[in-house]
C-alpha positions as CSV (number, residue, x, y, z in Angstrom):
1,M,62.1,-122.3,119.5
2,S,60.9,-125.2,121.6
3,A,58.2,-125.9,118.6
4,A,60.2,-126.2,116.1
5,L,62.2,-128.6,117.3
6,A,59.0,-130.2,118.4
7,D,57.8,-130.0,115.0
8,T,61.2,-132.3,114.2
9,M,60.5,-135.4,116.3
10,V,56.7,-136.0,115.0
11,P,57.4,-139.1,113.6
12,A,54.0,-138.9,110.8
13,A,55.6,-135.7,109.2
14,K,57.1,-136.2,105.8
15,P,61.0,-136.5,105.7
16,A,61.0,-133.8,103.1
17,E,58.8,-131.4,105.8
18,R,61.0,-132.5,108.8
19,M,64.4,-131.5,106.8
20,V,62.6,-128.0,106.4
21,R,61.9,-127.8,110.3
22,L,65.0,-129.3,111.0
23,V,67.6,-126.8,108.4
24,A,65.2,-123.7,110.6
25,F,66.1,-125.2,113.8
26,A,70.3,-125.6,113.0
27,S,70.0,-122.2,111.2
28,L,67.8,-121.1,114.3
29,I,71.1,-122.9,116.9
30,G,74.1,-121.7,115.0
31,T,73.2,-117.6,114.5
32,T,72.0,-117.2,118.4
33,I,75.3,-119.0,118.6
34,E,77.5,-116.7,116.7
35,W,75.0,-113.9,117.6
36,Y,75.8,-114.0,120.9
37,D,79.7,-114.2,120.6
38,F,79.4,-111.0,118.7
39,F,77.1,-109.2,120.9
40,L,78.9,-110.0,123.9
41,Y,82.2,-108.4,122.9
42,G,79.7,-105.0,122.1
43,T,78.0,-105.3,125.5
44,V,81.5,-105.7,127.2
45,T,82.8,-103.1,125.0
46,G,81.9,-99.6,127.1
47,L,82.0,-102.6,130.6
48,V,86.2,-103.7,130.4
49,F,87.4,-103.5,126.7
50,N,87.9,-99.5,127.2
51,K,89.5,-100.0,130.9
52,L,91.8,-103.1,130.7
53,F,92.3,-103.0,126.8
54,F,92.9,-98.9,126.3
55,P,93.7,-96.8,129.1
56,A,93.5,-93.3,128.7
57,N,93.5,-90.7,130.7
58,N,90.4,-88.9,129.0
59,P,87.4,-91.2,129.7
60,F,86.0,-90.2,126.4
61,V,88.8,-91.7,124.5
62,S,88.8,-94.7,125.9
63,L,85.9,-95.2,125.0
64,M,86.0,-94.3,121.7
65,L,89.4,-97.0,120.8
66,A,87.2,-99.4,122.3
67,Y,84.3,-98.6,120.0
68,T,87.0,-98.6,117.6
69,T,87.5,-102.0,117.8
70,Y,83.8,-103.1,117.9
71,A,83.5,-101.1,115.0
72,V,86.1,-103.6,113.0
73,G,84.5,-106.2,113.4
74,F,81.7,-104.6,111.5
75,A,84.8,-104.1,108.9
76,S,85.6,-107.3,108.7
77,R,82.2,-109.0,108.0
78,P,81.9,-107.6,103.9
79,V,85.1,-109.7,104.0
80,G,83.9,-113.3,105.3
81,G,81.1,-112.3,103.1
82,V,82.2,-112.4,99.8
83,L,84.9,-115.2,101.0
84,F,82.9,-117.4,102.3
85,G,79.9,-116.3,99.7
86,H,81.5,-117.1,96.9
87,F,82.2,-120.6,97.6
88,G,78.9,-121.2,99.2
89,D,77.7,-120.4,95.7
90,R,80.9,-122.5,94.2
91,I,79.9,-125.4,96.4
92,G,77.4,-125.1,98.3
93,R,75.6,-123.7,101.7
94,K,76.0,-126.5,104.2
95,P,79.9,-126.7,104.8
96,L,80.7,-123.5,105.8
97,L,77.8,-123.0,107.5
98,V,80.1,-125.6,110.1
99,L,83.4,-123.4,109.4
100,T,82.0,-120.0,110.1
101,L,80.5,-121.5,113.2
102,S,84.1,-122.9,114.1
103,I,85.8,-120.0,113.6
104,M,83.6,-117.5,115.8
105,G,83.5,-120.1,118.8
106,L,87.1,-120.7,118.8
107,S,88.1,-116.3,118.3
108,T,85.6,-115.7,121.0
109,F,87.0,-118.8,123.8
110,L,90.6,-116.9,122.9
111,I,88.9,-113.5,124.2
112,G,88.2,-114.9,127.7
113,L,91.8,-115.9,127.9
114,L,93.7,-112.7,126.7
115,P,95.5,-110.6,129.6
116,T,94.9,-107.0,130.0
117,Y,97.2,-103.9,129.0
118,D,98.6,-103.9,132.5
119,S,100.0,-108.2,131.9
120,I,101.3,-107.2,128.4
121,G,101.6,-103.8,127.0
122,V,100.3,-103.3,123.6
123,A,99.9,-106.8,122.4
124,A,96.4,-107.2,124.3
125,P,94.6,-104.4,122.3
126,L,96.7,-106.0,119.3
127,I,95.5,-109.3,119.8
128,L,92.4,-107.8,120.7
129,L,91.8,-106.6,117.2
130,A,92.9,-109.5,115.3
131,L,90.1,-111.2,117.2
132,R,87.6,-109.4,116.7
133,L,88.3,-109.4,113.0
134,L,88.0,-113.4,112.5
135,Q,85.0,-113.1,114.8
136,G,83.3,-110.7,112.1
137,I,85.1,-112.2,109.4
138,G,83.2,-115.5,111.5
139,L,80.3,-113.9,111.0
140,G,80.3,-112.2,107.7
141,G,80.1,-115.7,106.5
142,E,77.7,-117.1,109.4
143,W,74.9,-114.7,108.9
144,G,74.4,-115.6,104.6
145,G,74.7,-119.6,104.8
146,A,72.5,-119.7,107.8
147,V,68.9,-117.3,106.0
148,L,69.8,-119.0,102.9
149,M,69.7,-123.0,103.7
150,S,65.9,-122.2,105.4
151,F,64.6,-119.6,102.3
152,E,66.0,-122.8,100.2
153,Y,64.4,-125.3,101.8
154,A,61.0,-123.0,102.6
155,P,57.6,-123.7,100.4
156,R,56.9,-120.4,98.6
157,E,54.3,-119.4,100.4
158,K,56.5,-119.0,104.0
159,R,59.4,-118.2,102.5
160,G,59.5,-115.0,105.0
161,L,58.6,-117.2,107.9
162,F,61.9,-120.1,107.7
163,A,63.9,-116.8,106.4
164,C,63.6,-115.1,110.0
165,F,65.1,-118.1,112.2
166,P,68.8,-117.0,112.1
167,Q,67.3,-113.3,112.2
168,I,66.1,-114.6,115.5
169,G,68.7,-115.9,116.7
170,L,69.6,-112.6,117.6
171,A,67.3,-111.9,119.6
172,I,68.2,-114.8,122.0
173,G,72.1,-114.1,121.2
174,L,71.1,-110.3,122.4
175,C,69.7,-111.4,125.4
176,L,71.8,-114.4,126.6
177,S,74.5,-111.5,126.1
178,T,73.2,-108.9,128.0
179,G,71.1,-111.2,130.3
180,V,74.3,-112.8,131.0
181,V,76.6,-109.9,132.0
182,A,73.7,-108.4,134.3
183,L,74.0,-111.9,135.7
184,L,77.4,-111.2,136.6
185,T,77.1,-107.8,137.1
186,G,74.8,-108.0,139.5
187,A,75.8,-111.1,141.5
188,L,79.3,-110.0,141.7
189,S,81.4,-106.4,142.7
190,D,82.7,-104.3,140.5
191,A,85.7,-105.3,141.3
192,A,85.4,-108.9,140.7
193,F,83.4,-108.3,137.4
194,Q,86.6,-106.5,136.1
195,A,89.0,-109.1,137.6
196,W,87.3,-111.9,136.0
197,G,83.8,-112.2,135.9
198,W,84.0,-110.4,132.4
199,R,86.2,-113.5,131.3
200,I,83.5,-116.2,132.0
201,A,81.1,-115.2,129.9
202,F,83.6,-115.2,126.7
203,M,85.0,-118.6,127.7
204,I,81.0,-120.6,128.3
205,S,80.3,-119.6,124.3
206,I,82.5,-123.0,123.5
207,L,79.6,-125.1,125.1
208,L,77.2,-123.4,122.7
209,V,79.2,-124.3,120.1
210,I,79.8,-128.4,120.4
211,V,76.0,-128.0,120.6
212,G,75.4,-126.0,117.1
213,L,78.3,-127.9,115.0
214,F,76.3,-131.8,116.6
215,I,73.0,-130.0,115.0
216,R,74.4,-128.8,111.7
217,L,76.6,-131.5,111.4
218,R,73.0,-133.2,110.3
219,I,71.9,-131.2,107.7
220,L,71.8,-132.1,103.7
221,E,72.6,-128.9,101.1
222,T,69.3,-126.7,99.9
223,P,67.8,-128.2,97.4
224,Q,67.8,-125.0,95.0
225,F,71.7,-125.2,95.0
226,L,71.5,-128.4,94.3
227,R,69.9,-128.1,91.2
228,V,72.6,-125.0,90.0
229,K,74.9,-127.5,91.1
230,E,73.6,-130.6,89.0
231,S,73.4,-128.6,85.9
232,G,76.9,-127.2,86.4
233,T,75.6,-123.4,86.0
234,Q,77.5,-122.4,89.4
235,A,78.9,-118.6,89.0
236,K,82.5,-118.8,87.8
237,V,83.0,-115.5,89.9
238,P,79.8,-114.6,92.1
239,V,80.8,-111.6,92.7
240,G,82.2,-110.2,89.3
241,E,78.2,-111.6,88.5
242,L,76.5,-109.7,91.1
243,F,78.2,-106.1,90.6
244,R,77.5,-106.6,86.9
245,D,74.1,-107.7,87.0
246,Y,72.5,-106.3,90.1
247,P,73.8,-103.5,90.5
248,K,70.3,-101.6,90.9
249,N,69.0,-104.3,93.8
250,I,72.6,-103.6,95.0
251,V,72.6,-100.7,96.2
252,L,68.5,-100.3,97.4
253,G,69.6,-102.9,99.7
254,W,72.0,-101.2,101.4
255,G,69.5,-98.0,101.7
256,A,67.2,-100.6,103.6
257,R,69.5,-102.6,105.3
258,Y,70.6,-98.9,107.2
259,I,68.0,-98.4,109.4
260,D,67.9,-101.8,110.8
261,G,72.3,-101.5,112.0
262,V,71.6,-97.5,113.2
263,V,68.3,-99.1,115.3
264,F,69.6,-101.9,116.4
265,N,73.4,-100.4,117.0
266,I,71.4,-97.2,118.9
267,Y,69.4,-99.3,121.6
268,A,71.6,-102.5,122.5
269,V,75.6,-101.1,122.3
270,F,75.3,-97.2,122.6
271,T,72.6,-96.8,125.3
272,I,74.6,-99.0,127.8
273,A,77.9,-96.2,128.0
274,Y,74.8,-93.3,127.2
275,L,72.1,-94.5,130.5
276,V,74.9,-95.2,132.5
277,S,77.9,-92.6,131.5
278,V,75.3,-90.0,131.3
279,V,71.6,-90.5,132.8
280,H,73.8,-92.2,135.9
281,F,71.6,-95.3,135.7
282,K,72.9,-98.6,137.2
283,T,74.2,-101.1,134.4
284,P,72.5,-104.4,135.2
285,E,69.7,-102.4,134.8
286,V,70.2,-101.1,131.6
287,L,71.4,-103.9,130.3
288,F,68.0,-106.0,132.1
289,A,66.2,-103.7,129.8
290,I,68.2,-104.6,126.5
291,T,67.7,-108.3,127.6
292,S,63.5,-107.8,127.8
293,A,63.6,-106.3,124.5
294,A,65.6,-109.2,122.8
295,F,63.1,-111.9,124.9
296,V,60.6,-109.9,123.0
297,M,62.1,-109.7,119.7
298,I,62.2,-113.6,119.3
299,F,58.5,-113.6,119.5
300,T,57.7,-110.5,117.5
301,I,59.6,-111.3,114.6
302,P,57.9,-114.0,114.1
303,I,54.7,-112.5,113.6
304,A,56.7,-109.9,111.6
305,A,57.6,-112.6,109.2
306,R,54.3,-113.7,108.7
307,W,52.9,-110.5,107.9
308,S,55.4,-110.6,105.0
309,D,53.9,-112.9,104.4
310,R,50.9,-112.5,103.9
311,L,50.9,-108.8,103.5
312,G,53.7,-107.8,101.5
313,R,57.8,-107.3,102.2
314,R,58.0,-104.3,101.2
315,Q,55.0,-102.7,102.8
316,V,55.8,-104.7,106.8
317,F,59.9,-103.3,105.9
318,G,58.6,-100.2,104.6
319,W,56.6,-98.8,107.1
320,S,58.5,-100.4,110.1
321,A,61.6,-98.5,108.9
322,L,59.7,-95.1,108.8
323,I,58.5,-95.6,112.5
324,C,61.5,-96.7,114.3
325,G,62.7,-93.1,113.1
326,I,59.9,-91.1,114.3
327,L,59.8,-93.3,117.7
328,S,63.5,-92.4,118.3
329,F,62.4,-88.7,119.6
330,P,60.2,-89.8,123.0
331,A,62.5,-92.7,123.1
332,F,65.1,-90.5,123.9
333,W,62.8,-88.3,125.8
334,L,62.2,-90.7,127.8
335,M,65.3,-92.4,128.9
336,H,67.5,-88.7,129.2
337,Y,64.0,-86.7,131.0
338,S,61.5,-89.8,133.0
339,G,64.4,-90.8,135.3
340,S,61.9,-93.9,135.3
341,L,63.7,-97.1,134.9
342,P,59.6,-98.5,133.8
343,L,59.7,-95.6,131.2
344,V,63.3,-96.7,130.1
345,Y,62.2,-100.3,130.4
346,V,59.5,-99.0,127.7
347,A,62.2,-96.5,125.7
348,I,63.9,-99.7,124.9
349,I,61.7,-102.7,124.2
350,I,59.3,-101.2,122.7
351,P,61.6,-99.1,119.4
352,L,63.8,-102.9,119.5
353,G,61.4,-104.8,120.7
354,V,58.3,-104.1,119.1
355,I,59.3,-102.5,115.8
356,Y,62.4,-103.0,115.3
357,A,61.1,-106.1,114.7
358,G,59.3,-105.5,111.7
359,V,62.3,-104.0,109.9
360,Y,65.0,-107.3,110.9
361,G,61.6,-110.4,110.8
362,P,61.1,-109.6,106.9
363,E,64.3,-108.3,105.5
364,A,66.2,-112.0,105.1
365,A,63.5,-113.1,103.2
366,L,63.3,-109.6,100.9
367,F,67.0,-110.0,100.4
368,C,66.6,-113.0,99.2
369,E,64.6,-112.3,96.5
370,L,66.6,-109.5,95.5
371,F,69.3,-112.6,93.4
372,D,69.3,-115.6,91.6
373,T,70.1,-118.3,93.1
374,R,73.7,-118.5,91.6
375,V,75.0,-115.4,93.6
376,R,72.7,-115.5,96.0
377,Y,75.1,-116.2,99.0
378,T,77.9,-113.9,97.4
379,G,74.8,-111.5,97.1
380,I,72.5,-111.0,100.1
381,S,76.2,-111.5,101.9
382,V,76.9,-108.0,99.7
383,V,73.5,-106.4,100.5
384,Y,74.0,-106.8,104.3
385,Q,77.9,-107.3,105.5
386,L,79.1,-104.0,103.4
387,S,76.6,-102.0,104.3
388,G,76.8,-102.6,108.1
389,I,80.5,-101.0,108.0
390,V,78.3,-98.0,107.8
391,S,75.0,-99.2,109.4
392,S,76.4,-101.1,112.5
393,A,79.9,-100.8,112.5
394,I,80.3,-97.3,113.1
395,T,77.0,-96.3,114.8
396,P,78.5,-96.1,118.3
397,L,81.0,-94.3,117.7
398,I,78.2,-91.5,115.1
399,A,76.2,-91.2,118.6
400,T,78.4,-91.0,121.2
401,A,79.9,-88.1,118.7
402,L,76.6,-86.7,118.0
403,L,75.4,-87.0,121.6
404,A,78.8,-85.2,122.4
405,A,78.3,-82.2,120.5
406,G,74.8,-81.9,121.2
407,G,75.8,-80.8,124.3
408,N,75.0,-84.7,126.2
409,Q,71.6,-84.2,124.9
410,P,70.1,-86.7,122.8
411,W,68.6,-84.6,119.5
412,L,71.1,-84.9,117.1
413,V,71.1,-88.9,117.5
414,A,67.7,-88.7,117.1
415,T,67.9,-86.3,114.2
416,Y,69.9,-88.8,112.3
417,M,67.9,-92.0,112.8
418,L,64.8,-90.4,112.0
419,I,66.8,-89.7,108.5
420,V,68.3,-93.2,107.8
421,G,64.5,-94.6,108.8
422,V,63.4,-92.0,105.5
423,I,66.5,-93.3,103.6
424,S,65.5,-96.7,104.5
425,A,61.7,-96.9,103.4
426,G,62.3,-95.4,100.6
427,S,64.6,-97.7,99.5
428,A,62.2,-100.7,100.3
429,S,59.1,-99.0,98.4
430,L,62.0,-98.9,95.0
431,M,62.5,-102.6,95.8
432,R,61.6,-105.2,93.2
433,R,60.4,-108.8,93.2
434,T,62.2,-110.4,91.2
435,F,63.5,-114.1,92.5
């Protein structure tokens, strides 16, 4: 991140080169903030929201209700993807990036101010649900625009590398969200964290949003979209053209995306409640393990993306997807039976921090190359966000149900991950680079 920023400050660089680096950095900063906001909700769901907003006599029911609101954020992302994708393909990428960042930042800040169930009754979970919907709509439009700004500015031979900058934002956002919560839970008593400490993590996001908006307002529209706009060939109804002309690419994109959402939400969301409630590790210990994996991803994502430029995106993505599925068995064995915190760190850092990067790093460019510029914003948003309902939104729910069905043994969860890995690897192998 610092190198990218430094490059934008080099006086000798050509204006076009400086703009490419500034766009990449702006995409990185923006998606870091967006993912911090989005993942913070997932991190706190199993620790706070199930108790303060969804009280029930059965802890399992409380947790499932809380995870349901977590899932709603993913369910609303396709709405944001199609809505902002339509206008992004019609009027441009840049204006939508400013709007989506504002939506995400404001909704996250308001969650930090929200009264609990004890204070306002059923209105509390209903307002929380509405704010989560706004988060999902904002992120649904954010990801596609940020990826396109980097991809469409990048030199052809470096599209994988530059398109991965928004992906690095996921790693930094996760690192910040789990890190902040880990610090707060470690520094405060359980009572203090439940009473007011968790709110700090949500409210400080407004400072990050201000920084992100300042940077994003400095960037220009992408050259590829400007050529389409100047020729007057924008798609009239991008989503209609998309499903008419690219049905195979959409389906293959959905299949490939499956492993991304499952792996991430198993290791970064589900394992928090699993390791704390079932295996009985302490909350800060688990959060620091996930934070460590996210920190490693900051460096492995660009490495994997660069490999995709050299070796081919389908190859890097497909093999990584398959390995992610296979690796779930030894990872869960270590988490469930080792009783060793260092081995739990290994079981999370290697699959999430290293192998998963081979999926997430090349993914942005892989999806961009499935669609023409005229419908690309809508196309990658539909692929990424609509598939997220199955691959991401309900994964904690599925994993929690499979864990219960397996008598609190993790093997059904690992089997599910293996099946998904095979599906995604097969989908990637059938793709053909078209644009």
